N, C-alpha and C positions, 0 to 999 in steps of 0.2 A: 444453451448448456444448462442442464439441470444441476441445481446445487444439492449435492448429497453429502452431508457432513461426515459420513463414514468414509467416503472416498476422496473428498476434496479438502485440501488444506489451503489456507490463505496466510502467506508469509508477509509480515510487515518488514520491509528491508530498508535499513538506513545505509546511506552511501559510505558510512564509516565501517561497514561490515557487520553490524549487529542485525540479527534476524530474530523475530518473535513470531511464533506460530499460533494461529487461531483456527477454530473449527468452522466459523461462519464468516461470510463476507461482512456482515454488519459489525461484528466484534472487531475485525481487522480495520474496517473503515473508522470506527469510533476511536481506536488506538491511533490511527493515522492523524485524524483531526486533532486529537488531544496533543500529540507530539508537535504538530505544526503550531497550535495555539501556544504551547509552552515555549517553543523557540521564539515566537513573535514577542511574547511577554518578556523573555530574557534578553533578546538581542535587537528588537525592533523589526518592523515589517520588511524593510528593504534588505537588511543584513540576513534575516531568516530566509527570505525568498531567494536571494542570490547565493545561499550557502550550498546549494546542490549543483553538481557538475552535470548530472544526467537529467534530473527532474528538479523543478522548482522546489525549494525547501529541503531537498535531499532525501525524501522518503518515497517509497512506492510499495504497492502490494503485488506480490507474485502469486499466481494461482497454480497449485500443484495437484495433480491427480495421479494416484498410483505411481509415484516417483517420477512423473513426467511434468515438465513445465508446460502448462496449457494457457499461459497468460494471453498469448495472441488470440487464441480461440475465444477466451472470455471477452476480450475487447471487441471482437466482432459480434458475438452473440448476446452480450449484455452491455450495450453502449450506454445505458442509463445508470450503470453502476461503475463510477470511475475508480481507477486504481492509483491515482495520484491527485494532488491538488495543484492546479496550474495557475 
């Protein structure tokens, strides 16, 4: 999957319902790692890791292209670019 910032959006999704949009994978992943680091500092590793019901730490990146969710395509085509921290 080619990353075209004009067509692809990366949504950092928190299981509490908060969504933050980014134009690049790198920016979304930086925000993801910063959120996880902040939660670990505030709550400790075990509590932060167990806070998510769907994903460890409760955060994931969804990949959207032209109003379609293409997250599964991204996972297949870009396996070296994770969308959550496990």
